[in-house]
C-alpha positions in Angstrom: 21.5 19.0 -15.5 20.0 15.9 -14.1 16.0 16.9 -13.7 14.3 16.2 -10.9 10.2 16.6 -10.0 8.8 15.7 -5.9 5.1 15.2 -5.2 4.2 15.8 -1.4 2.4 13.2 1.0 -1.7 15.3 0.9 -4.8 12.8 0.0 -7.3 15.0 -2.1 -5.4 17.6 -1.7 -3.3 16.1 -4.7 -5.6 18.3 -6.5 -2.4 21.0 -5.3 0.3 19.5 -7.7 -1.8 18.4 -10.3 -2.7 21.5 -10.8 0.3 22.7 -11.1 1.5 19.7 -13.5 -1.5 20.2 -15.9 0.5 23.8 -16.2 3.5 23.2 -16.9 3.0 20.6 -19.6 0.8 23.1 -21.1 4.0 25.2 -21.6 5.7 22.4 -22.5 3.7 21.8 -24.8 4.1 24.6 -26.1 7.7 25.0 -26.6 7.6 20.9 -28.2 4.2 19.8 -28.9 0.8 18.2 -28.0 2.7 15.1 -27.2 4.8 16.2 -24.6 4.8 14.9 -20.9 6.0 15.5 -18.0 8.0 12.6 -18.1 9.5 13.6 -20.9 11.6 16.3 -18.7 12.6 14.7 -15.5 15.4 12.0 -15.0 13.3 11.5 -11.4 10.5 11.6 -10.3 9.7 11.2 -6.5 6.1 11.2 -4.2 5.0 9.9 -1.1 1.2 8.7 -1.5 -1.1 10.9 -3.5 2.3 11.9 -4.9 3.5 8.3 -5.4 -0.2 7.6 -7.1 0.3 11.2 -9.2 4.1 10.1 -9.7 2.7 6.5 -11.3 0.0 8.7 -13.7 2.1 10.1 -14.8 5.0 7.7 -15.2 3.6 4.4 -15.9 3.2 3.1 -19.6 -0.6 3.1 -21.1 -1.3 3.5 -25.1 1.8 3.2 -27.5 4.2 3.1 -24.2 4.0 6.7 -23.8 2.5 8.0 -20.0 -0.6 6.4 -19.2 -1.9 10.2 -18.1 -1.8 13.1 -19.3 -0.8 16.1 -15.9 -4.4 18.3 -17.6 -6.2 14.4 -16.5 -5.2 14.0 -12.9 -7.9 17.0 -11.8 -10.8 15.6 -13.3 -9.1 11.8 -11.9 -8.8 12.8 -8.2 -12.7 15.0 -8.4 -14.3 11.8 -10.1 -12.9 9.0 -8.0 -12.2 10.4 -4.8 -15.9 10.4 -3.4 -15.8 6.6 -3.7 -12.7 6.6 -2.2 -13.8 8.9 0.2 -17.2 7.6 0.6 -19.3 10.6 3.1 -21.5 8.1 4.3 -18.0 7.0 6.2 -17.0 10.1 7.3 -20.2 11.1 8.5 -22.0 8.1 9.7 -22.0 7.7 13.8 -21.4 3.7 13.6 -18.6 4.5 11.1 -17.2 7.3 13.0 -16.8 5.0 16.2 -15.7 2.2 14.5 -12.8 4.2 13.3 -12.2 5.1 17.0 -11.9 1.7 18.7 -11.1 -0.2 16.1 -10.6 -0.4 12.0 -10.0 2.5 9.4 -12.3 5.2 8.8 -12.4 3.6 5.6 -12.2 0.1 3.4 -10.0 0.8 0.7 -11.2 -1.5 -1.6 -12.5 0.8 -4.6 -9.1 2.1 -4.5 -7.7 -1.4 -4.4 -10.1 -2.2 -7.3 -9.1 0.8 -8.8 -5.4 1.0 -9.1 -5.2 -3.6 -10.0 -7.8 -2.1 -12.9 -5.8 0.3 -14.6 -2.0 -0.8 -13.8 -2.2 -4.4 -14.3 1.3 -6.3 -14.2 2.7 -3.6 -14.9 5.7 -3.1 -12.1 8.2 -0.4 -11.1 10.7 -1.4 -13.9 8.6 -0.7 -16.5 7.7 2.7 -15.2 8.7 6.0 -18.4 12.2 7.2 -16.3 13.5 6.9 -12.5 10.6 7.4 -9.7 11.1 6.7 -5.9 8.4 6.0 -4.3 9.0 5.8 -0.2 6.7 3.8 2.0 6.8 2.5 5.5 7.1 -1.5 6.9 5.6 -1.7 10.0 6.6 -5.1 10.7 9.9 -4.0 10.5 10.2 -0.7 11.8 11.4 0.6 8.3 10.9 2.9 5.2 11.4 0.6 2.5 12.2 2.6 -0.8 11.0 2.0 -4.1 13.0 2.7 -7.5 12.8 1.8 -10.9 16.5 1.4 -10.5 15.8 -1.8 -7.5 13.0 -2.7 -9.4 15.3 -3.6 -12.3 18.0 -4.7 -10.3 16.6 -6.8 -6.8 14.0 -9.0 -7.5 11.8 -8.8 -4.9 12.0 -4.6 -4.8 10.3 -4.9 -8.6 6.7 -5.3 -6.8 3.7 -4.4 -9.0 3.3 -0.5 -9.2 -0.3 -1.3 -8.0 1.4 -2.5 -4.5 3.3 0.3 -4.5 0.5 2.4 -4.4 -1.5 0.9 -2.2 1.0 0.5 0.4 2.6 4.7 0.4 -0.9 5.8 0.8 -2.2 3.4 2.9 -2.4 7.2 5.5 -2.8 5.0 9.0 -6.5 5.5 11.3 -8.0 6.7 7.0 -6.4 3.6 5.1 -6.1 0.4 5.9 -2.1 -1.3 5.9 -1.5 -3.3 2.8 0.5 -6.3 2.9 1.9 -8.1 -0.1 4.3 -10.8 -0.8 7.3 -11.0 -3.9 9.9 -13.3 -4.3 13.6 -13.2 -4.8 16.5 -15.1 -7.5 16.1 -18.1 -5.7 12.0 -17.8 -5.0 12.3 -17.0 -1.6 8.9 -15.0 -0.6 9.6 -11.4 0.7 6.4 -10.3 2.9 6.1 -6.2 3.0 2.9 -4.9 5.6 2.9 -0.9 5.0 1.7 1.9 5.5 2.1 5.2 4.1 4.7 6.6 2.6 4.2 9.9 4.8 5.2 8.4 8.4 9.0 8.2 6.4 9.3 11.3 4.1 6.0 13.0 3.3 8.4 15.5 1.1 10.4 13.4 -1.0 12.6 15.8 -2.3 15.7 14.8 -0.3 15.1 11.7 -0.6 15.3 12.3 -4.1 18.3 14.0 -3.7 19.8 10.5 -2.1 18.8 8.2 -4.7 21.3 10.4 -7.7 23.8 10.8 -5.3 23.4 6.8 -4.6 23.9 6.1 -7.7 26.3 8.5 -9.2 28.8 6.7 -6.6 27.5 3.6 -8.1 28.1 4.9 -11.4 24.5 3.8 -12.3 24.3 7.4 -13.5 25.4 8.3 -17.4 26.2 11.8 -16.3 30.7 13.0 -16.9 32.3 13.9 -13.9 29.2 14.7 -12.0 30.0 14.6 -7.8 26.8 13.3 -5.7 25.2 16.3 -4.3 26.1 18.3 -7.2 23.3 21.2 -6.8 25.2 23.5 -9.7 24.2 20.1 -11.8 20.4 19.4 -10.5 17.1 21.5 -11.3 14.6 20.8 -8.4 11.0 21.0 -8.4 9.4 20.3 -5.6 5.9 20.4 -4.7 3.5 20.6 -2.0 0.2 19.9 -1.2 -0.9 23.0 0.3 -0.5 24.5 4.2 -3.8 23.5 6.5 -6.1 26.6 7.6 -5.0 25.6 11.5 -3.3 28.6 12.1 -3.6 28.9 16.4 -6.5 26.3 15.7 -4.6 24.4 18.3 -2.3 25.8 21.7 -0.3 24.7 24.5 -3.0 25.5 27.3 -5.7 23.4 25.2 -3.5 20.2 24.7 -2.2 20.2 28.1 -5.4 18.6 29.0 -5.0 15.9 25.9 -4.5 12.3 26.7 -3.2 9.8 24.5 -6.9 10.0 22.6 -6.9 13.8 22.6 -3.3 13.6 19.9 -5.7 11.2 17.9 -8.9 11.5 17.5 -8.8 15.3 17.9 -13.3 15.9 17.4 -13.0 13.2 14.6 -11.1 15.3 12.2 -7.6 14.2 10.7 -5.9 13.4 13.6 -3.2 16.0 14.7 0.2 13.6 14.9 -0.1 12.8 11.4 -0.4 16.7 10.7 2.5 17.7 13.0 4.5 14.3 11.7 3.4 15.8 7.8 4.4 19.6 8.4 7.1 19.6 10.2 8.5 16.6 8.3 8.1 18.8 4.8 8.7 21.7 5.8 12.4 20.3 7.3 13.0 19.2 4.5 12.7 22.6 2.7 14.5 24.0 4.6 17.7 21.4 4.8 17.9 20.9 0.7 17.2 24.8 0.4 20.7 25.8 2.5 22.1 23.4 0.5 21.7 24.9 -2.6 22.0 28.2 -1.0 25.5 27.0 0.5 27.1 26.5 -3.0 25.2 29.4 -4.9 23.2 27.6 -6.7 19.6 28.5 -4.8 17.6 29.1 -8.4 18.1 25.4 -8.7 15.3 24.8 -6.6 11.7 25.5 -6.4 9.9 25.0 -4.0 6.2 25.6 -4.4 3.9 25.5 -1.2 0.6 27.2 -1.4 
């Protein structure tokens, strides 16, 4: 079996998959001892935005080449650092709201950048303890850029610092600034990246993880005998959402018919509606597609989507 873990984007709501993973890891420790970690059980872990941060936390090597964070520590990490990443004065300050409306993100991202660089140092995507898949979106190229452990080992210019990958995948438009960084290829030529949140491309990265496995099988890089691409019989997939917002009937066509560009984006100072629409639609479409594949091949028991 190839085991896959996928974690959606969703900002502070990363507490939800973090809590689920903490519970799962505790159950695995009951079976295999206190040193068991999530990364020991999954061949591929994919994460978008806040899911990319969690993916990095549980796969980046720390002391004794073991995961830097136990899953039980994810929630406390969010509770400790989120007030500094998303300070209240930036949310409620009148000047901050006006600045966010006419130019500039709601949060400057300086604390997040400093924290990630301090935690991850010189670790690159090739160092992860299991294979990771972390999507971002390059606004200069207008195309998704997907960082993977396999690519990091094979392509010098894709072996980016984990801190840069995390800052790129979590740079939600209007909330945090886009992240720019550079790498060099094998010949020393500079490659630039101008990245925003991976949720623009794949808020639910489950299908991206499955496609990554299929690609590696075709390239002969996956160490399983006789496995074929999209072989759901040989895949065990756990997909974690970050919760469905309580927005039922908050909007309607009559009200939206009066909105211009500002109405769709500003949404009375709350989370931009367009981001919610694209993020939720993307996540649900991936779930529909993946669940249909597994059901059509009579392997629905191999796919579990948890969305609260």
